[in-house]
PyMOL CGO cylinders between C-alpha atoms (Angstrom):
from pymol import cmd
from pymol.cgo import CYLINDER

trace = [
    CYLINDER, 250.77, -76.98, -63.58, 251.33, -73.83, -61.39, 0.3, 1, 1, 1, 1, 1, 1,
    CYLINDER, 251.33, -73.83, -61.39, 251.53, -73.83, -57.93, 0.3, 1, 1, 1, 1, 1, 1,
    CYLINDER, 251.53, -73.83, -57.93, 249.79, -70.27, -56.99, 0.3, 1, 1, 1, 1, 1, 1,
    CYLINDER, 249.79, -70.27, -56.99, 250.50, -70.04, -53.66, 0.3, 1, 1, 1, 1, 1, 1,
    CYLINDER, 250.50, -70.04, -53.66, 250.24, -66.65, -51.65, 0.3, 1, 1, 1, 1, 1, 1,
    CYLINDER, 250.24, -66.65, -51.65, 249.64, -64.92, -55.34, 0.3, 1, 1, 1, 1, 1, 1,
    CYLINDER, 249.64, -64.92, -55.34, 249.53, -61.23, -55.02, 0.3, 1, 1, 1, 1, 1, 1,
    CYLINDER, 249.53, -61.23, -55.02, 246.33, -59.41, -56.19, 0.3, 1, 1, 1, 1, 1, 1,
    CYLINDER, 246.33, -59.41, -56.19, 245.24, -61.65, -58.98, 0.3, 1, 1, 1, 1, 1, 1,
    CYLINDER, 245.24, -61.65, -58.98, 246.94, -64.40, -61.08, 0.3, 1, 1, 1, 1, 1, 1,
    CYLINDER, 246.94, -64.40, -61.08, 245.53, -63.88, -64.85, 0.3, 1, 1, 1, 1, 1, 1,
    CYLINDER, 245.53, -63.88, -64.85, 243.34, -62.08, -67.10, 0.3, 1, 1, 1, 1, 1, 1,
    CYLINDER, 243.34, -62.08, -67.10, 242.17, -64.08, -70.31, 0.3, 1, 1, 1, 1, 1, 1,
    CYLINDER, 242.17, -64.08, -70.31, 241.51, -62.17, -73.34, 0.3, 1, 1, 1, 1, 1, 1,
    CYLINDER, 241.51, -62.17, -73.34, 239.92, -63.78, -76.12, 0.3, 1, 1, 1, 1, 1, 1,
    CYLINDER, 239.92, -63.78, -76.12, 240.40, -67.13, -77.32, 0.3, 1, 1, 1, 1, 1, 1,
    CYLINDER, 240.40, -67.13, -77.32, 240.36, -70.29, -75.24, 0.3, 1, 1, 1, 1, 1, 1,
    CYLINDER, 240.36, -70.29, -75.24, 241.69, -71.33, -71.94, 0.3, 1, 1, 1, 1, 1, 1,
    CYLINDER, 241.69, -71.33, -71.94, 242.06, -74.77, -70.30, 0.3, 1, 1, 1, 1, 1, 1,
    CYLINDER, 242.06, -74.77, -70.30, 242.93, -74.12, -66.63, 0.3, 1, 1, 1, 1, 1, 1,
    CYLINDER, 242.93, -74.12, -66.63, 243.47, -77.71, -65.24, 0.3, 1, 1, 1, 1, 1, 1,
    CYLINDER, 243.47, -77.71, -65.24, 245.10, -79.20, -62.31, 0.3, 1, 1, 1, 1, 1, 1,
    CYLINDER, 245.10, -79.20, -62.31, 246.48, -75.95, -60.67, 0.3, 1, 1, 1, 1, 1, 1,
    CYLINDER, 246.48, -75.95, -60.67, 246.86, -74.98, -56.86, 0.3, 1, 1, 1, 1, 1, 1,
    CYLINDER, 246.86, -74.98, -56.86, 245.34, -71.65, -56.27, 0.3, 1, 1, 1, 1, 1, 1,
    CYLINDER, 245.34, -71.65, -56.27, 246.03, -70.56, -52.67, 0.3, 1, 1, 1, 1, 1, 1,
    CYLINDER, 246.03, -70.56, -52.67, 245.04, -67.09, -50.95, 0.3, 1, 1, 1, 1, 1, 1,
    CYLINDER, 245.04, -67.09, -50.95, 244.85, -64.54, -53.84, 0.3, 1, 1, 1, 1, 1, 1,
    CYLINDER, 244.85, -64.54, -53.84, 243.79, -61.04, -52.96, 0.3, 1, 1, 1, 1, 1, 1,
    CYLINDER, 243.79, -61.04, -52.96, 241.38, -60.02, -55.62, 0.3, 1, 1, 1, 1, 1, 1,
    CYLINDER, 241.38, -60.02, -55.62, 240.74, -62.99, -57.98, 0.3, 1, 1, 1, 1, 1, 1,
    CYLINDER, 240.74, -62.99, -57.98, 242.24, -66.21, -59.13, 0.3, 1, 1, 1, 1, 1, 1,
    CYLINDER, 242.24, -66.21, -59.13, 240.93, -65.95, -63.00, 0.3, 1, 1, 1, 1, 1, 1,
    CYLINDER, 240.93, -65.95, -63.00, 240.04, -62.66, -64.70, 0.3, 1, 1, 1, 1, 1, 1,
    CYLINDER, 240.04, -62.66, -64.70, 238.78, -62.24, -67.94, 0.3, 1, 1, 1, 1, 1, 1,
    CYLINDER, 238.78, -62.24, -67.94, 237.96, -59.73, -70.71, 0.3, 1, 1, 1, 1, 1, 1,
    CYLINDER, 237.96, -59.73, -70.71, 236.99, -59.50, -74.34, 0.3, 1, 1, 1, 1, 1, 1,
    CYLINDER, 236.99, -59.50, -74.34, 234.48, -62.63, -74.47, 0.3, 1, 1, 1, 1, 1, 1,
    CYLINDER, 234.48, -62.63, -74.47, 237.10, -65.75, -73.49, 0.3, 1, 1, 1, 1, 1, 1,
    CYLINDER, 237.10, -65.75, -73.49, 236.16, -69.33, -73.01, 0.3, 1, 1, 1, 1, 1, 1,
    CYLINDER, 236.16, -69.33, -73.01, 237.27, -70.56, -69.76, 0.3, 1, 1, 1, 1, 1, 1,
    CYLINDER, 237.27, -70.56, -69.76, 237.38, -74.29, -68.54, 0.3, 1, 1, 1, 1, 1, 1,
    CYLINDER, 237.38, -74.29, -68.54, 238.20, -74.69, -65.44, 0.3, 1, 1, 1, 1, 1, 1,
    CYLINDER, 238.20, -74.69, -65.44, 238.87, -78.64, -64.44, 0.3, 1, 1, 1, 1, 1, 1,
    CYLINDER, 238.87, -78.64, -64.44, 240.33, -80.23, -61.25, 0.3, 1, 1, 1, 1, 1, 1,
    CYLINDER, 240.33, -80.23, -61.25, 241.62, -77.27, -59.67, 0.3, 1, 1, 1, 1, 1, 1,
    CYLINDER, 241.62, -77.27, -59.67, 242.07, -76.55, -55.96, 0.3, 1, 1, 1, 1, 1, 1,
    CYLINDER, 242.07, -76.55, -55.96, 241.02, -72.97, -55.06, 0.3, 1, 1, 1, 1, 1, 1,
    CYLINDER, 241.02, -72.97, -55.06, 241.63, -71.87, -51.33, 0.3, 1, 1, 1, 1, 1, 1,
    CYLINDER, 241.63, -71.87, -51.33, 240.04, -68.28, -50.51, 0.3, 1, 1, 1, 1, 1, 1,
    CYLINDER, 240.04, -68.28, -50.51, 241.70, -66.17, -48.42, 0.3, 1, 1, 1, 1, 1, 1,
    CYLINDER, 241.70, -66.17, -48.42, 240.18, -64.99, -45.15, 0.3, 1, 1, 1, 1, 1, 1,
    CYLINDER, 240.18, -64.99, -45.15, 238.85, -61.70, -46.71, 0.3, 1, 1, 1, 1, 1, 1,
    CYLINDER, 238.85, -61.70, -46.71, 235.17, -62.20, -46.87, 0.3, 1, 1, 1, 1, 1, 1,
    CYLINDER, 235.17, -62.20, -46.87, 235.27, -59.77, -50.20, 0.3, 1, 1, 1, 1, 1, 1,
    CYLINDER, 235.27, -59.77, -50.20, 237.68, -61.85, -52.09, 0.3, 1, 1, 1, 1, 1, 1,
    CYLINDER, 237.68, -61.85, -52.09, 236.21, -65.45, -52.03, 0.3, 1, 1, 1, 1, 1, 1,
    CYLINDER, 236.21, -65.45, -52.03, 235.08, -65.48, -56.02, 0.3, 1, 1, 1, 1, 1, 1,
    CYLINDER, 235.08, -65.48, -56.02, 237.53, -67.19, -57.99, 0.3, 1, 1, 1, 1, 1, 1,
    CYLINDER, 237.53, -67.19, -57.99, 236.36, -65.21, -61.24, 0.3, 1, 1, 1, 1, 1, 1,
    CYLINDER, 236.36, -65.21, -61.24, 236.55, -61.57, -62.17, 0.3, 1, 1, 1, 1, 1, 1,
    CYLINDER, 236.55, -61.57, -62.17, 235.15, -60.21, -65.35, 0.3, 1, 1, 1, 1, 1, 1,
    CYLINDER, 235.15, -60.21, -65.35, 237.01, -57.10, -65.91, 0.3, 1, 1, 1, 1, 1, 1,
    CYLINDER, 237.01, -57.10, -65.91, 235.51, -53.93, -67.23, 0.3, 1, 1, 1, 1, 1, 1,
    CYLINDER, 235.51, -53.93, -67.23, 232.16, -55.55, -68.42, 0.3, 1, 1, 1, 1, 1, 1,
    CYLINDER, 232.16, -55.55, -68.42, 228.66, -55.49, -67.24, 0.3, 1, 1, 1, 1, 1, 1,
    CYLINDER, 228.66, -55.49, -67.24, 226.89, -58.47, -66.38, 0.3, 1, 1, 1, 1, 1, 1,
    CYLINDER, 226.89, -58.47, -66.38, 224.57, -58.29, -69.67, 0.3, 1, 1, 1, 1, 1, 1,
    CYLINDER, 224.57, -58.29, -69.67, 227.55, -58.83, -71.65, 0.3, 1, 1, 1, 1, 1, 1,
    CYLINDER, 227.55, -58.83, -71.65, 229.49, -61.29, -69.60, 0.3, 1, 1, 1, 1, 1, 1,
    CYLINDER, 229.49, -61.29, -69.60, 226.42, -63.66, -69.20, 0.3, 1, 1, 1, 1, 1, 1,
    CYLINDER, 226.42, -63.66, -69.20, 227.26, -64.82, -73.01, 0.3, 1, 1, 1, 1, 1, 1,
    CYLINDER, 227.26, -64.82, -73.01, 230.98, -65.78, -72.18, 0.3, 1, 1, 1, 1, 1, 1,
    CYLINDER, 230.98, -65.78, -72.18, 231.59, -69.75, -71.80, 0.3, 1, 1, 1, 1, 1, 1,
    CYLINDER, 231.59, -69.75, -71.80, 233.10, -69.90, -68.18, 0.3, 1, 1, 1, 1, 1, 1,
    CYLINDER, 233.10, -69.90, -68.18, 232.73, -73.15, -66.45, 0.3, 1, 1, 1, 1, 1, 1,
    CYLINDER, 232.73, -73.15, -66.45, 234.13, -75.02, -63.52, 0.3, 1, 1, 1, 1, 1, 1,
    CYLINDER, 234.13, -75.02, -63.52, 234.31, -78.88, -63.33, 0.3, 1, 1, 1, 1, 1, 1,
    CYLINDER, 234.31, -78.88, -63.33, 235.40, -81.21, -60.68, 0.3, 1, 1, 1, 1, 1, 1,
    CYLINDER, 235.40, -81.21, -60.68, 237.31, -78.03, -59.04, 0.3, 1, 1, 1, 1, 1, 1,
    CYLINDER, 237.31, -78.03, -59.04, 237.77, -77.94, -55.27, 0.3, 1, 1, 1, 1, 1, 1,
    CYLINDER, 237.77, -77.94, -55.27, 236.32, -74.99, -53.97, 0.3, 1, 1, 1, 1, 1, 1,
    CYLINDER, 236.32, -74.99, -53.97, 237.67, -74.31, -50.17, 0.3, 1, 1, 1, 1, 1, 1,
    CYLINDER, 237.67, -74.31, -50.17, 237.23, -71.76, -47.29, 0.3, 1, 1, 1, 1, 1, 1,
    CYLINDER, 237.23, -71.76, -47.29, 234.26, -70.28, -49.22, 0.3, 1, 1, 1, 1, 1, 1,
    CYLINDER, 234.26, -70.28, -49.22, 235.64, -69.83, -52.77, 0.3, 1, 1, 1, 1, 1, 1,
    CYLINDER, 235.64, -69.83, -52.77, 233.22, -70.01, -55.57, 0.3, 1, 1, 1, 1, 1, 1,
    CYLINDER, 233.22, -70.01, -55.57, 232.95, -70.03, -59.41, 0.3, 1, 1, 1, 1, 1, 1,
    CYLINDER, 232.95, -70.03, -59.41, 230.47, -67.96, -61.24, 0.3, 1, 1, 1, 1, 1, 1,
    CYLINDER, 230.47, -67.96, -61.24, 229.77, -69.66, -64.63, 0.3, 1, 1, 1, 1, 1, 1,
    CYLINDER, 229.77, -69.66, -64.63, 228.26, -68.29, -67.43, 0.3, 1, 1, 1, 1, 1, 1,
    CYLINDER, 228.26, -68.29, -67.43, 227.28, -68.82, -70.98, 0.3, 1, 1, 1, 1, 1, 1,
    CYLINDER, 227.28, -68.82, -70.98, 226.58, -72.38, -72.84, 0.3, 1, 1, 1, 1, 1, 1,
    CYLINDER, 226.58, -72.38, -72.84, 226.39, -75.34, -70.31, 0.3, 1, 1, 1, 1, 1, 1,
    CYLINDER, 226.39, -75.34, -70.31, 227.07, -77.93, -73.29, 0.3, 1, 1, 1, 1, 1, 1,
    CYLINDER, 227.07, -77.93, -73.29, 230.16, -79.54, -72.98, 0.3, 1, 1, 1, 1, 1, 1,
    CYLINDER, 230.16, -79.54, -72.98, 230.88, -79.11, -77.03, 0.3, 1, 1, 1, 1, 1, 1,
    CYLINDER, 230.88, -79.11, -77.03, 230.98, -75.25, -76.33, 0.3, 1, 1, 1, 1, 1, 1,
    CYLINDER, 230.98, -75.25, -76.33, 234.45, -76.11, -74.59, 0.3, 1, 1, 1, 1, 1, 1,
    CYLINDER, 234.45, -76.11, -74.59, 236.02, -78.47, -77.26, 0.3, 1, 1, 1, 1, 1, 1,
    CYLINDER, 236.02, -78.47, -77.26, 238.55, -75.74, -78.04, 0.3, 1, 1, 1, 1, 1, 1,
    CYLINDER, 238.55, -75.74, -78.04, 239.18, -75.18, -74.25, 0.3, 1, 1, 1, 1, 1, 1,
    CYLINDER, 239.18, -75.18, -74.25, 240.41, -78.47, -73.51, 0.3, 1, 1, 1, 1, 1, 1,
    CYLINDER, 240.41, -78.47, -73.51, 244.21, -79.57, -73.84, 0.3, 1, 1, 1, 1, 1, 1,
    CYLINDER, 244.21, -79.57, -73.84, 244.56, -82.52, -71.63, 0.3, 1, 1, 1, 1, 1, 1,
    CYLINDER, 244.56, -82.52, -71.63, 242.47, -84.83, -69.37, 0.3, 1, 1, 1, 1, 1, 1,
    CYLINDER, 242.47, -84.83, -69.37, 242.15, -83.28, -65.93, 0.3, 1, 1, 1, 1, 1, 1,
    CYLINDER, 242.15, -83.28, -65.93, 243.20, -85.56, -62.98, 0.3, 1, 1, 1, 1, 1, 1,
    CYLINDER, 243.20, -85.56, -62.98, 241.08, -85.20, -60.10, 0.3, 1, 1, 1, 1, 1, 1,
    CYLINDER, 241.08, -85.20, -60.10, 241.49, -82.04, -57.58, 0.3, 1, 1, 1, 1, 1, 1,
    CYLINDER, 241.49, -82.04, -57.58, 242.15, -84.42, -55.00, 0.3, 1, 1, 1, 1, 1, 1,
    CYLINDER, 242.15, -84.42, -55.00, 245.60, -85.13, -56.65, 0.3, 1, 1, 1, 1, 1, 1,
    CYLINDER, 245.60, -85.13, -56.65, 246.49, -81.35, -56.81, 0.3, 1, 1, 1, 1, 1, 1,
    CYLINDER, 246.49, -81.35, -56.81, 248.62, -81.17, -53.87, 0.3, 1, 1, 1, 1, 1, 1,
    CYLINDER, 248.62, -81.17, -53.87, 250.67, -84.15, -55.21, 0.3, 1, 1, 1, 1, 1, 1,
    CYLINDER, 250.67, -84.15, -55.21, 250.79, -82.94, -58.66, 0.3, 1, 1, 1, 1, 1, 1,
    CYLINDER, 250.79, -82.94, -58.66, 251.95, -79.48, -57.62, 0.3, 1, 1, 1, 1, 1, 1,
    CYLINDER, 251.95, -79.48, -57.62, 254.03, -80.36, -54.39, 0.3, 1, 1, 1, 1, 1, 1,
    CYLINDER, 254.03, -80.36, -54.39, 257.20, -79.91, -56.19, 0.3, 1, 1, 1, 1, 1, 1,
    CYLINDER, 257.20, -79.91, -56.19, 256.49, -76.80, -58.41, 0.3, 1, 1, 1, 1, 1, 1,
    CYLINDER, 256.49, -76.80, -58.41, 258.45, -73.75, -58.57, 0.3, 1, 1, 1, 1, 1, 1,
    CYLINDER, 258.45, -73.75, -58.57, 261.38, -72.34, -60.17, 0.3, 1, 1, 1, 1, 1, 1,
    CYLINDER, 261.38, -72.34, -60.17, 264.10, -74.25, -61.00, 0.3, 1, 1, 1, 1, 1, 1,
    CYLINDER, 264.10, -74.25, -61.00, 267.66, -73.86, -59.53, 0.3, 1, 1, 1, 1, 1, 1,
    CYLINDER, 267.66, -73.86, -59.53, 269.68, -73.65, -62.81, 0.3, 1, 1, 1, 1, 1, 1,
    CYLINDER, 269.68, -73.65, -62.81, 272.96, -72.64, -62.88, 0.3, 1, 1, 1, 1, 1, 1,
    CYLINDER, 272.96, -72.64, -62.88, 275.31, -71.84, -65.98, 0.3, 1, 1, 1, 1, 1, 1,
    CYLINDER, 275.31, -71.84, -65.98, 277.27, -74.66, -66.99, 0.3, 1, 1, 1, 1, 1, 1,
    CYLINDER, 277.27, -74.66, -66.99, 275.68, -77.27, -64.97, 0.3, 1, 1, 1, 1, 1, 1,
    CYLINDER, 275.68, -77.27, -64.97, 272.65, -79.64, -65.63, 0.3, 1, 1, 1, 1, 1, 1,
    CYLINDER, 272.65, -79.64, -65.63, 269.50, -78.37, -64.67, 0.3, 1, 1, 1, 1, 1, 1,
]
cmd.load_cgo(trace, "trace")
């Protein structure tokens, strides 16, 4: 679980393979929250996406260096995600659940629980020689 409060520019780019993005809190990204290239399968479930005020940065997803004719076949879906402040997710590819079997790692909690789940997220304050 990742608290993405005040992400600068973008979060990550998925390349090849299967990605299960589950129960994260994405807040105020500057470009996009989830990017992809090289035909990844992305299964976004139970996340909270709070778009920034910038009207040109509301889209959660970004297909990087690929034209629409190619990425329309990539399997990207949003299921049970909470979209706030105009955030939107552009799905693509197969809509069938079976297409996302390899992109599932655990059961997603409701997006309404993201605040409680990520409330204590962040770096640990560990010191050498002490319990963390």
